[in-house]
Each structure stands twice: as C-alpha cells, then as structure tokens.
One Martini backbone bead per residue (centre of mass of N, CA, C, O) as a GRO file, in nm:
protein
  459
    1UNK     BB    1   0.703   1.955  -0.877
    2UNK     BB    2   0.845   1.826  -0.635
    3UNK     BB    3   1.109   1.754  -0.778
    4UNK     BB    4   1.191   2.046  -0.853
    5UNK     BB    5   1.191   2.168  -0.572
    6UNK     BB    6   1.411   1.982  -0.464
    7UNK     BB    7   1.629   2.065  -0.658
    8UNK     BB    8   1.631   2.369  -0.582
    9UNK     BB    9   1.702   2.328  -0.287
   10UNK     BB   10   1.970   2.185  -0.333
   11UNK     BB   11   2.098   2.412  -0.495
   12UNK     BB   12   2.072   2.631  -0.263
   13UNK     BB   13   2.295   2.482  -0.074
   14UNK     BB   14   2.507   2.587  -0.233
   15UNK     BB   15   2.795   2.727  -0.340
   16UNK     BB   16   2.954   2.953  -0.493
   17UNK     BB   17   3.104   2.983  -0.789
   18UNK     BB   18   3.449   2.898  -0.751
   19UNK     BB   19   3.513   2.914  -0.443
   20UNK     BB   20   3.307   2.666  -0.413
   21UNK     BB   21   3.209   2.326  -0.400
   22UNK     BB   22   2.896   2.170  -0.450
   23UNK     BB   23   2.796   1.819  -0.351
   24UNK     BB   24   2.510   1.747  -0.369
   25UNK     BB   25   2.239   1.568  -0.382
   26UNK     BB   26   2.047   1.406  -0.574
   27UNK     BB   27   1.761   1.340  -0.658
   28UNK     BB   28   1.625   1.038  -0.619
   29UNK     BB   29   1.507   0.985  -0.901
   30UNK     BB   30   1.752   1.064  -1.071
   31UNK     BB   31   1.956   0.878  -0.934
   32UNK     BB   32   1.808   0.616  -1.004
   33UNK     BB   33   1.819   0.641  -1.314
   34UNK     BB   34   2.130   0.654  -1.334
   35UNK     BB   35   2.193   0.388  -1.194
   36UNK     BB   36   2.046   0.211  -1.402
   37UNK     BB   37   2.212   0.294  -1.646
   38UNK     BB   38   2.485   0.207  -1.540
   39UNK     BB   39   2.413  -0.090  -1.498
   40UNK     BB   40   2.290  -0.169  -1.784
   41UNK     BB   41   2.575  -0.039  -1.936
   42UNK     BB   42   2.845  -0.061  -1.792
   43UNK     BB   43   2.949   0.208  -1.641
   44UNK     BB   44   3.222   0.303  -1.476
   45UNK     BB   45   3.187   0.627  -1.545
   46UNK     BB   46   2.966   0.886  -1.403
   47UNK     BB   47   2.959   1.235  -1.479
   48UNK     BB   48   2.791   1.519  -1.311
   49UNK     BB   49   2.624   1.849  -1.360
   50UNK     BB   50   2.415   2.094  -1.205
   51UNK     BB   51   2.303   2.436  -1.290
   52UNK     BB   52   2.185   2.716  -1.078
   53UNK     BB   53   2.270   3.024  -1.026
   54UNK     BB   54   2.575   2.910  -0.950
   55UNK     BB   55   2.464   2.633  -0.864
   56UNK     BB   56   2.541   2.289  -0.745
   57UNK     BB   57   2.497   1.954  -0.870
   58UNK     BB   58   2.678   1.647  -0.807
   59UNK     BB   59   2.811   1.337  -0.976
   60UNK     BB   60   3.019   1.037  -0.914
   61UNK     BB   61   3.009   0.725  -1.076
   62UNK     BB   62   3.311   0.553  -1.007
   63UNK     BB   63   3.421   0.816  -0.860
   64UNK     BB   64   3.547   1.145  -0.849
   65UNK     BB   65   3.577   1.491  -0.882
   66UNK     BB   66   3.906   1.418  -0.941
   67UNK     BB   67   3.854   1.254  -1.187
   68UNK     BB   68   3.981   1.207  -1.479
   69UNK     BB   69   3.874   1.315  -1.810
   70UNK     BB   70   3.748   1.298  -2.134
   71UNK     BB   71   3.619   1.573  -2.371
   72UNK     BB   72   3.705   1.631  -2.644
   73UNK     BB   73   3.538   1.878  -2.830
   74UNK     BB   74   3.530   2.076  -2.587
   75UNK     BB   75   3.805   2.195  -2.658
   76UNK     BB   76   3.698   2.414  -2.856
   77UNK     BB   77   3.616   2.607  -2.631
   78UNK     BB   78   3.900   2.659  -2.527
   79UNK     BB   79   4.017   2.764  -2.791
   80UNK     BB   80   3.825   3.002  -2.822
   81UNK     BB   81   3.889   3.143  -2.553
   82UNK     BB   82   4.184   3.196  -2.620
   83UNK     BB   83   4.136   3.380  -2.870
   84UNK     BB   84   3.951   3.586  -2.732
   85UNK     BB   85   4.173   3.684  -2.540
   86UNK     BB   86   4.366   3.780  -2.759
   87UNK     BB   87   4.165   3.987  -2.872
   88UNK     BB   88   4.131   4.152  -2.604
   89UNK     BB   89   4.463   4.211  -2.636
   90UNK     BB   90   4.529   4.278  -2.944
   91UNK     BB   91   4.664   4.006  -3.095
   92UNK     BB   92   4.380   3.963  -3.243
   93UNK     BB   93   4.186   3.959  -3.545
   94UNK     BB   94   3.894   3.809  -3.624
   95UNK     BB   95   3.859   3.950  -3.928
   96UNK     BB   96   4.119   3.854  -4.016
   97UNK     BB   97   4.338   3.709  -4.194
   98UNK     BB   98   4.528   3.435  -4.139
   99UNK     BB   99   4.779   3.540  -4.310
  100UNK     BB  100   4.868   3.753  -4.089
  101UNK     BB  101   4.987   3.489  -3.902
  102UNK     BB  102   4.989   3.258  -4.132
  103UNK     BB  103   5.125   3.087  -4.358
  104UNK     BB  104   4.993   2.965  -4.667
  105UNK     BB  105   5.151   2.684  -4.676
  106UNK     BB  106   4.928   2.533  -4.474
  107UNK     BB  107   4.723   2.612  -4.710
  108UNK     BB  108   4.436   2.606  -4.938
  109UNK     BB  109   4.270   2.884  -5.136
  110UNK     BB  110   4.093   2.953  -5.422
  111UNK     BB  111   3.936   3.218  -5.259
  112UNK     BB  112   4.137   3.434  -5.149
  113UNK     BB  113   4.053   3.708  -5.284
  114UNK     BB  114   3.733   3.696  -5.183
  115UNK     BB  115   3.777   3.439  -4.949
  116UNK     BB  116   3.927   3.450  -4.684
  117UNK     BB  117   4.067   3.315  -4.417
  118UNK     BB  118   3.948   3.369  -4.106
  119UNK     BB  119   3.958   3.357  -3.780
  120UNK     BB  120   3.647   3.320  -3.739
  121UNK     BB  121   3.630   3.069  -3.926
  122UNK     BB  122   3.776   2.879  -3.736
  123UNK     BB  123   3.593   2.903  -3.479
  124UNK     BB  124   3.316   2.851  -3.674
  125UNK     BB  125   3.360   2.644  -3.898
  126UNK     BB  126   3.395   2.847  -4.194
  127UNK     BB  127   3.660   2.771  -4.391
  128UNK     BB  128   3.605   2.507  -4.603
  129UNK     BB  129   3.666   2.249  -4.450
  130UNK     BB  130   3.709   1.948  -4.398
  131UNK     BB  131   3.803   1.690  -4.251
  132UNK     BB  132   4.010   1.486  -4.157
  133UNK     BB  133   4.208   1.255  -4.244
  134UNK     BB  134   4.289   0.933  -4.190
  135UNK     BB  135   4.591   0.985  -4.139
  136UNK     BB  136   4.528   1.186  -3.900
  137UNK     BB  137   4.331   1.028  -3.718
  138UNK     BB  138   4.523   0.745  -3.710
  139UNK     BB  139   4.763   0.900  -3.569
  140UNK     BB  140   4.868   0.734  -3.265
  141UNK     BB  141   5.084   0.976  -3.179
  142UNK     BB  142   5.292   1.173  -3.023
  143UNK     BB  143   5.311   1.512  -3.152
  144UNK     BB  144   5.417   1.772  -3.299
  145UNK     BB  145   5.317   2.028  -3.493
  146UNK     BB  146   5.503   1.983  -3.735
  147UNK     BB  147   5.425   1.685  -3.778
  148UNK     BB  148   5.120   1.726  -3.811
  149UNK     BB  149   5.145   1.918  -4.066
  150UNK     BB  150   5.290   1.678  -4.242
  151UNK     BB  151   5.013   1.540  -4.255
  152UNK     BB  152   4.857   1.559  -4.533
  153UNK     BB  153   4.856   1.862  -4.676
  154UNK     BB  154   4.670   1.818  -4.934
  155UNK     BB  155   4.397   1.822  -4.753
  156UNK     BB  156   4.443   2.145  -4.698
  157UNK     BB  157   4.146   2.240  -4.843
  158UNK     BB  158   3.919   2.431  -4.984
  159UNK     BB  159   3.565   2.356  -5.108
  160UNK     BB  160   3.464   2.640  -5.017
  161UNK     BB  161   3.390   2.942  -4.942
  162UNK     BB  162   3.474   3.122  -4.698
  163UNK     BB  163   3.184   3.207  -4.483
  164UNK     BB  164   2.910   3.068  -4.613
  165UNK     BB  165   2.954   2.795  -4.430
  166UNK     BB  166   2.914   2.538  -4.229
  167UNK     BB  167   3.187   2.298  -4.127
  168UNK     BB  168   3.275   2.034  -3.972
  169UNK     BB  169   3.613   2.055  -3.819
  170UNK     BB  170   3.948   1.944  -3.715
  171UNK     BB  171   4.133   2.130  -3.885
  172UNK     BB  172   4.082   2.419  -3.785
  173UNK     BB  173   4.206   2.385  -3.494
  174UNK     BB  174   4.490   2.333  -3.599
  175UNK     BB  175   4.526   2.625  -3.712
  176UNK     BB  176   4.465   2.761  -3.444
  177UNK     BB  177   4.709   2.653  -3.298
  178UNK     BB  178   4.912   2.789  -3.486
  179UNK     BB  179   4.822   3.075  -3.429
  180UNK     BB  180   4.881   3.081  -3.126
  181UNK     BB  181   5.187   3.016  -3.153
  182UNK     BB  182   5.267   3.254  -3.341
  183UNK     BB  183   5.165   3.493  -3.160
  184UNK     BB  184   5.314   3.394  -2.874
  185UNK     BB  185   5.557   3.173  -2.876
  186UNK     BB  186   5.378   2.932  -2.762
  187UNK     BB  187   5.234   2.675  -2.649
  188UNK     BB  188   4.915   2.591  -2.642
  189UNK     BB  189   4.901   2.479  -2.349
  190UNK     BB  190   5.020   2.735  -2.215
  191UNK     BB  191   4.808   2.940  -2.312
  192UNK     BB  192   4.554   2.802  -2.200
  193UNK     BB  193   4.646   2.816  -1.907
  194UNK     BB  194   4.687   3.128  -1.884
  195UNK     BB  195   4.390   3.221  -2.019
  196UNK     BB  196   4.198   2.988  -1.875
  197UNK     BB  197   4.263   2.791  -1.642
  198UNK     BB  198   4.363   2.990  -1.425
  199UNK     BB  199   4.124   3.197  -1.416
  200UNK     BB  200   3.906   2.961  -1.362
  201UNK     BB  201   4.043   2.703  -1.191
  202UNK     BB  202   4.189   2.468  -1.378
  203UNK     BB  203   4.431   2.288  -1.231
  204UNK     BB  204   4.387   1.976  -1.383
  205UNK     BB  205   4.411   2.068  -1.666
  206UNK     BB  206   4.474   1.911  -1.997
  207UNK     BB  207   4.653   1.732  -2.291
  208UNK     BB  208   4.785   1.505  -2.146
  209UNK     BB  209   4.851   1.223  -2.030
  210UNK     BB  210   4.683   1.039  -1.758
  211UNK     BB  211   4.728   0.796  -1.516
  212UNK     BB  212   4.428   0.851  -1.375
  213UNK     BB  213   4.273   0.742  -1.586
  214UNK     BB  214   4.005   0.506  -1.631
  215UNK     BB  215   3.932   0.478  -1.914
  216UNK     BB  216   3.825   0.355  -2.226
  217UNK     BB  217   3.520   0.210  -2.377
  218UNK     BB  218   3.325   0.019  -2.501
  219UNK     BB  219   2.981  -0.044  -2.490
  220UNK     BB  220   3.042  -0.282  -2.269
  221UNK     BB  221   3.263  -0.164  -2.044
  222UNK     BB  222   3.542  -0.369  -2.100
  223UNK     BB  223   3.661  -0.276  -2.368
  224UNK     BB  224   3.938  -0.132  -2.446
  225UNK     BB  225   4.060   0.192  -2.546
  226UNK     BB  226   4.290   0.352  -2.675
  227UNK     BB  227   4.469   0.616  -2.659
  228UNK     BB  228   4.404   0.942  -2.793
  229UNK     BB  229   4.624   1.183  -2.906
  230UNK     BB  230   4.613   1.359  -3.142
  231UNK     BB  231   4.739   1.579  -3.364
  232UNK     BB  232   4.540   1.813  -3.245
  233UNK     BB  233   4.464   1.922  -2.936
  234UNK     BB  234   4.255   2.163  -3.008
  235UNK     BB  235   4.008   1.950  -3.082
  236UNK     BB  236   4.027   1.692  -2.823
  237UNK     BB  237   4.250   1.665  -2.550
  238UNK     BB  238   4.087   1.705  -2.300
  239UNK     BB  239   4.177   1.688  -1.949
  240UNK     BB  240   3.937   1.651  -1.672
  241UNK     BB  241   3.773   1.715  -1.401
  242UNK     BB  242   3.472   1.796  -1.282
  243UNK     BB  243   3.558   2.038  -1.115
  244UNK     BB  244   3.668   2.201  -1.361
  245UNK     BB  245   3.403   2.196  -1.537
  246UNK     BB  246   3.236   2.362  -1.343
  247UNK     BB  247   3.407   2.616  -1.374
  248UNK     BB  248   3.350   2.650  -1.672
  249UNK     BB  249   3.049   2.689  -1.652
  250UNK     BB  250   3.063   2.944  -1.479
  251UNK     BB  251   3.221   3.112  -1.686
  252UNK     BB  252   3.012   3.103  -1.916
  253UNK     BB  253   2.777   3.238  -1.744
  254UNK     BB  254   2.986   3.506  -1.659
  255UNK     BB  255   3.036   3.647  -1.904
  256UNK     BB  256   3.080   3.898  -2.076
  257UNK     BB  257   2.886   4.012  -2.322
  258UNK     BB  258   3.096   4.038  -2.551
  259UNK     BB  259   3.216   3.749  -2.522
  260UNK     BB  260   2.953   3.586  -2.525
  261UNK     BB  261   2.863   3.659  -2.814
  262UNK     BB  262   3.075   3.473  -2.952
  263UNK     BB  263   2.958   3.195  -2.831
  264UNK     BB  264   2.626   3.259  -2.891
  265UNK     BB  265   2.708   3.426  -3.164
  266UNK     BB  266   2.756   3.461  -3.476
  267UNK     BB  267   3.036   3.658  -3.659
  268UNK     BB  268   3.091   3.510  -3.976
  269UNK     BB  269   2.853   3.553  -4.149
  270UNK     BB  270   2.796   3.628  -4.498
  271UNK     BB  271   2.518   3.492  -4.491
  272UNK     BB  272   2.280   3.588  -4.317
  273UNK     BB  273   2.383   3.744  -4.037
  274UNK     BB  274   2.093   3.731  -3.871
  275UNK     BB  275   2.147   3.432  -3.844
  276UNK     BB  276   2.184   3.242  -3.525
  277UNK     BB  277   2.154   2.929  -3.605
  278UNK     BB  278   2.484   2.876  -3.526
  279UNK     BB  279   2.802   2.839  -3.521
  280UNK     BB  280   3.024   2.943  -3.297
  281UNK     BB  281   3.270   3.010  -3.057
  282UNK     BB  282   3.253   2.685  -2.925
  283UNK     BB  283   2.937   2.695  -2.990
  284UNK     BB  284   2.604   2.545  -3.023
  285UNK     BB  285   2.286   2.507  -3.134
  286UNK     BB  286   1.996   2.343  -2.975
  287UNK     BB  287   1.697   2.161  -2.958
  288UNK     BB  288   1.553   2.133  -2.621
  289UNK     BB  289   1.271   2.137  -2.454
  290UNK     BB  290   1.189   2.400  -2.632
  291UNK     BB  291   1.500   2.492  -2.643
  292UNK     BB  292   1.798   2.685  -2.654
  293UNK     BB  293   2.103   2.537  -2.662
  294UNK     BB  294   2.438   2.580  -2.561
  295UNK     BB  295   2.689   2.365  -2.710
  296UNK     BB  296   2.899   2.062  -2.653
  297UNK     BB  297   3.058   1.784  -2.770
  298UNK     BB  298   3.224   1.454  -2.699
  299UNK     BB  299   3.496   1.246  -2.854
  300UNK     BB  300   3.750   1.001  -2.703
  301UNK     BB  301   3.766   0.707  -2.733
  302UNK     BB  302   3.555   0.611  -2.465
  303UNK     BB  303   3.435   0.903  -2.456
  304UNK     BB  304   3.140   1.087  -2.348
  305UNK     BB  305   3.011   1.428  -2.400
  306UNK     BB  306   2.844   1.723  -2.231
  307UNK     BB  307   2.774   2.069  -2.294
  308UNK     BB  308   2.516   2.289  -2.143
  309UNK     BB  309   2.331   2.601  -2.203
  310UNK     BB  310   2.120   2.856  -2.029
  311UNK     BB  311   2.200   3.165  -2.003
  312UNK     BB  312   1.948   3.341  -1.932
  313UNK     BB  313   1.868   3.113  -1.698
  314UNK     BB  314   2.117   2.989  -1.550
  315UNK     BB  315   2.161   2.699  -1.700
  316UNK     BB  316   2.333   2.374  -1.656
  317UNK     BB  317   2.551   2.110  -1.800
  318UNK     BB  318   2.756   1.812  -1.723
  319UNK     BB  319   2.886   1.516  -1.906
  320UNK     BB  320   3.032   1.176  -1.843
  321UNK     BB  321   3.138   0.883  -2.027
  322UNK     BB  322   3.348   0.569  -2.042
  323UNK     BB  323   3.173   0.507  -2.310
  324UNK     BB  324   3.088   0.408  -2.650
  325UNK     BB  325   2.760   0.555  -2.605
  326UNK     BB  326   2.553   0.776  -2.749
  327UNK     BB  327   2.267   0.682  -2.668
  328UNK     BB  328   2.309   0.704  -2.361
  329UNK     BB  329   2.383   0.997  -2.351
  330UNK     BB  330   2.113   1.102  -2.460
  331UNK     BB  331   1.945   0.998  -2.227
  332UNK     BB  332   2.083   1.168  -2.010
  333UNK     BB  333   2.033   1.444  -2.130
  334UNK     BB  334   1.723   1.435  -2.109
  335UNK     BB  335   1.713   1.421  -1.803
  336UNK     BB  336   1.865   1.689  -1.743
  337UNK     BB  337   1.686   1.880  -1.909
  338UNK     BB  338   1.427   1.818  -1.756
  339UNK     BB  339   1.528   1.902  -1.473
  340UNK     BB  340   1.595   2.211  -1.563
  341UNK     BB  341   1.279   2.270  -1.702
  342UNK     BB  342   1.017   2.178  -1.539
  343UNK     BB  343   0.964   2.484  -1.399
  344UNK     BB  344   0.931   2.598  -1.687
  345UNK     BB  345   0.799   2.769  -1.917
  346UNK     BB  346   0.694   2.758  -2.213
  347UNK     BB  347   0.803   2.813  -2.547
  348UNK     BB  348   0.675   2.980  -2.787
  349UNK     BB  349   0.643   2.988  -3.097
  350UNK     BB  350   0.683   3.177  -3.346
  351UNK     BB  351   0.522   3.358  -3.546
  352UNK     BB  352   0.378   3.370  -3.837
  353UNK     BB  353   0.431   3.467  -4.181
  354UNK     BB  354   0.392   3.634  -4.477
  355UNK     BB  355   0.519   3.468  -4.768
  356UNK     BB  356   0.698   3.405  -5.056
  357UNK     BB  357   0.730   3.061  -5.183
  358UNK     BB  358   0.787   3.019  -5.492
  359UNK     BB  359   1.122   3.058  -5.490
  360UNK     BB  360   1.195   2.776  -5.302
  361UNK     BB  361   1.137   2.556  -5.470
  362UNK     BB  362   1.296   2.228  -5.509
  363UNK     BB  363   1.613   2.100  -5.579
  364UNK     BB  364   1.860   1.969  -5.346
  365UNK     BB  365   2.211   1.988  -5.267
  366UNK     BB  366   2.477   1.939  -5.106
  367UNK     BB  367   2.727   2.208  -5.009
  368UNK     BB  368   2.862   1.987  -4.816
  369UNK     BB  369   3.146   1.804  -4.653
  370UNK     BB  370   3.312   1.617  -4.419
  371UNK     BB  371   3.311   1.353  -4.577
  372UNK     BB  372   3.359   1.237  -4.881
  373UNK     BB  373   3.429   1.427  -5.128
  374UNK     BB  374   3.408   1.241  -5.375
  375UNK     BB  375   3.116   1.152  -5.329
  376UNK     BB  376   2.993   1.431  -5.339
  377UNK     BB  377   3.107   1.505  -5.633
  378UNK     BB  378   2.955   1.244  -5.767
  379UNK     BB  379   2.641   1.248  -5.647
  380UNK     BB  380   2.574   1.035  -5.389
  381UNK     BB  381   2.401   1.224  -5.248
  382UNK     BB  382   2.116   1.318  -5.126
  383UNK     BB  383   1.844   1.472  -5.204
  384UNK     BB  384   1.619   1.753  -5.183
  385UNK     BB  385   1.275   1.859  -5.120
  386UNK     BB  386   1.100   2.160  -5.196
  387UNK     BB  387   0.767   2.258  -5.089
  388UNK     BB  388   0.461   2.399  -5.133
  389UNK     BB  389   0.210   2.431  -4.849
  390UNK     BB  390   0.058   2.683  -4.856
  391UNK     BB  391   0.215   2.856  -4.582
  392UNK     BB  392   0.427   2.626  -4.632
  393UNK     BB  393   0.698   2.405  -4.604
  394UNK     BB  394   0.868   2.123  -4.745
  395UNK     BB  395   1.110   1.875  -4.630
  396UNK     BB  396   1.266   1.616  -4.832
  397UNK     BB  397   1.451   1.325  -4.699
  398UNK     BB  398   1.468   0.999  -4.707
  399UNK     BB  399   1.136   1.006  -4.660
  400UNK     BB  400   1.149   1.273  -4.488
  401UNK     BB  401   0.919   1.512  -4.345
  402UNK     BB  402   0.935   1.873  -4.307
  403UNK     BB  403   0.799   2.143  -4.154
  404UNK     BB  404   0.795   2.494  -4.261
  405UNK     BB  405   0.784   2.801  -4.082
  406UNK     BB  406   0.731   3.129  -4.123
  407UNK     BB  407   0.908   3.416  -3.938
  408UNK     BB  408   1.077   3.533  -4.182
  409UNK     BB  409   1.250   3.640  -4.425
  410UNK     BB  410   1.387   3.322  -4.503
  411UNK     BB  411   1.271   3.220  -4.220
  412UNK     BB  412   1.254   2.906  -4.030
  413UNK     BB  413   1.051   2.657  -3.869
  414UNK     BB  414   0.960   2.415  -3.689
  415UNK     BB  415   0.700   2.326  -3.513
  416UNK     BB  416   0.867   2.373  -3.200
  417UNK     BB  417   1.041   2.601  -3.246
  418UNK     BB  418   1.174   2.901  -3.077
  419UNK     BB  419   1.312   2.947  -3.365
  420UNK     BB  420   1.501   3.001  -3.618
  421UNK     BB  421   1.658   2.708  -3.813
  422UNK     BB  422   1.606   2.819  -4.111
  423UNK     BB  423   1.768   2.929  -4.423
  424UNK     BB  424   1.721   3.141  -4.702
  425UNK     BB  425   1.983   3.225  -4.946
  426UNK     BB  426   2.123   3.462  -5.161
  427UNK     BB  427   2.392   3.431  -5.420
  428UNK     BB  428   2.291   3.570  -5.653
  429UNK     BB  429   2.178   3.277  -5.830
  430UNK     BB  430   2.200   3.138  -5.552
  431UNK     BB  431   2.030   2.887  -5.350
  432UNK     BB  432   2.023   2.855  -5.004
  433UNK     BB  433   2.027   2.603  -4.744
  434UNK     BB  434   2.029   2.658  -4.385
  435UNK     BB  435   2.105   2.473  -4.084
  436UNK     BB  436   1.955   2.213  -3.918
  437UNK     BB  437   1.941   2.049  -4.211
  438UNK     BB  438   2.177   2.195  -4.349
  439UNK     BB  439   2.356   2.206  -4.661
  440UNK     BB  440   2.225   2.379  -4.955
  441UNK     BB  441   2.162   2.368  -5.317
  442UNK     BB  442   2.010   2.465  -5.585
  443UNK     BB  443   2.026   2.299  -5.905
  444UNK     BB  444   1.959   2.536  -6.113
  445UNK     BB  445   2.211   2.711  -5.948
  446UNK     BB  446   2.504   2.637  -5.896
  447UNK     BB  447   2.787   2.670  -5.768
  448UNK     BB  448   3.105   2.649  -5.874
  449UNK     BB  449   3.196   2.424  -5.654
  450UNK     BB  450   2.945   2.226  -5.798
  451UNK     BB  451   2.977   2.161  -6.110
  452UNK     BB  452   3.069   1.846  -6.092
  453UNK     BB  453   2.788   1.783  -6.009
  454UNK     BB  454   2.542   1.621  -6.168
  455UNK     BB  455   2.286   1.770  -6.048
  456UNK     BB  456   2.419   2.061  -6.161
  457UNK     BB  457   2.384   1.991  -6.480
  458UNK     BB  458   2.147   2.254  -6.567
  459UNK     BB  459   2.273   2.552  -6.675
   0.00000   0.00000   0.00000
C-alpha cells in the first residue's frame, strides 16, 4: 500500500488537464521496472502517462513529452470522435444507412435490403467486412482517397449481414473516412483537426509523416522498419506526442454522458442489444486486473501502443514503445494497470443464476473471419464444443477449456469476469455465441452466409 499511496500523492501534485500538463516523477519502484524493461529489450523510446481524477504522472524514456510517436489503430478513436461530433451537429444520423451519404458503388452488400450497412456499423466495426486485402495493406505509398478506393475494390464486400456481429476490420474506417469527406466536403485530416484536435488541444497531432519521429524498429530495437503510409489514414495513421495523447485521455474521461455512451457502450448490436461487452464507437472492453477497461491498441509497423480507461473510476493510461514487440507492451500494460488499481477494492464477479442449459450445447464453427475468407469458407478453422456441466457450460477449442457461468438468460462470464462477457443469442433457427471468445454459430442450423462451410452441411 505504501507504493500506491506514493503514486496517489504524486498524482495529486499535478495540475488539472488540459490547462497545464504535470510531468511528476513516477514512483521509484515502477520507474525502476520500466527502466529495466527498456534496457533489457533495447527500446529506443518508451512513453507513458498514468491519470487519476484528471491528474497525471508521465515519463518519456529516450525522448521528451514533445517527441512525436505513431499510435496506429488508436486513430480509430479519433475517427469515431469525429463522426460523433458530426452526429451531434445533425450532419450525420448514426442509425441511417451509409448509402444515404456515400454511393453504394464503393462497396457491395448482398443483404442490403434487410441489413444495410449503417453509419454505426462502420464505427463499431459491425459492417460485415473482413480486413483489408494484402494489396491494400502492402501498398506503402502516400495516396489520395480516390486512389486508395481504387485498390482492389472487389474485396470490399460484406460476408455476413451487417449489424449481427463484430468483426475487426481496417476497411470500415476507410469507408468512414469517405463518409466524413462526402458529408463535409473537406479532407479527413482537416475535419479531424477542426472537430477533435483543436477542441481537445492536440496542437501537434496529425496523419502525415513527421521528420521528428524517432523511427520504428524490429523487436531488436536496432533494425529500422520503413514508415507505413497506410491506404486509409482513418484506420491507423495518427502521429502525436505524448503531451497531445494525455489531452485526449482527459477528453475521453470528461465527455458528456450522451457522447461517452457511444464510446463505452455499443449502440449498433442487432442481436442481444442489451449485451454490452462488445466493440463500441472507437473503444472496446477487455478484462484486466478483475475490471473492465475500455481501450484501444495500436500497431504502426515499429510502434506499439495502448490507451485504456476506467471511466467510472476516472483512471487511465497511455503507453507507446517504438519497437515491434507486442509481448513487451503487454508486460508494461500489466504494470500500469496494477499501479492504477492496487488501492481499489476487488470487483466481485456477478452472482450466477439458474438457467436452462440444455439448448446451448453442441458444436460451433466461427461465424466470421478477419483474414483468410477462403480458408474460413473451406472449413479449415477449428470448431468449438459447448457442453453442459452441472450448472455451468464449458467451451473447448484447440484443447483449451473455459468454464462459463450463467449471470442472466443467455449471458455468461468466465471464472473471474466482473460482468457478462459471452452471450448466446438466437436469430430464427440459428444459435450464435458472441463476445470475448469470438463469433460462432452452432452447426446444426448454420446461417445462410455459412452454407458453403462443410461443417454446416448438416441441416
């Protein structure tokens, strides 16, 4: 407890953000652990900030708080905030079909009549798209939006009905960028600056290459990785110093309730809309230290980053390393999460309830795929088995078994989860499993979009 008290004292010495930034020293033990990680893994720049109640402790090892860094997919949070501000100004209806704003020639949706791609589906990555094709990911030249849209347009097709399940995709933010530009008549970068960067105070943030960047490196910390231009800046091109990202943290913590609800609670789920453990507009939940953090990570070819918030408790952190070493980033994240929660009482898992488990057991096959659509449709992905065991379910995949405890009809948690993280939901005769374990459909009655999958050829 002495360590936590010292951390809280140091945090209390800071000034409120964003009027002024306080860069007090980290507690000695935490600073020592981070220094050892930086040394052991040859990390040129390690930048981080911890925030409690609007006050901050930050440290940049190998640079300064003004050193620009690449933040990868945390850009999606900026993109979501931009669209949410357009919605607040009545320029965009989040529940409206995307075709109200963008011609359908830019994508194909076989379920357009019953399940149109809505604006909210783009923000919550629930539009039915897989990720970008290799041709789009690997095209490492700065291009305008028209050129980016011309790269492999045949890949831009929904593979399951929009709205029914989350599927992480960098294609959806590309269409979101197109939406922003069509609605405003301005470049995405200009609109993000006007609606997000300037109000928040992110004076040095942007999406273009910055000569002051320290460079990104392989996991050895010495082999440079070329700058990744990205076909659609809206999915991952954010460059900003730690100073600016601290201001973003403060803005996320102090959002008005209505706008915050969009970032912290999904608003586009068409199946089991009361299930909240799902990707929202620019942030997603994950369980760490027995709590639900709302977070986003970033990967920008040589930079790895994480933004994470505990909004009700007003605690948050941001971290960036300029080496491509996700395992080391996870180790740093655990240290920061422990530092922020060590003085907080544990959150007891929700009580279990009695539910009928008989109709949930069976064999399940993934109902979505981020990459390798052909492999998914050929049936090469592993199935999962759900079985009833007393008053619980077990989920087994690749030899690993997870116990699922019922906490509400159709909703389950793992052993120490502080809320429901898995949901079973029926859509006509199809039974889906969704949430922290992934997306699955039981193979006794697969949905139409899975009919070609061999495991589903049973009905």
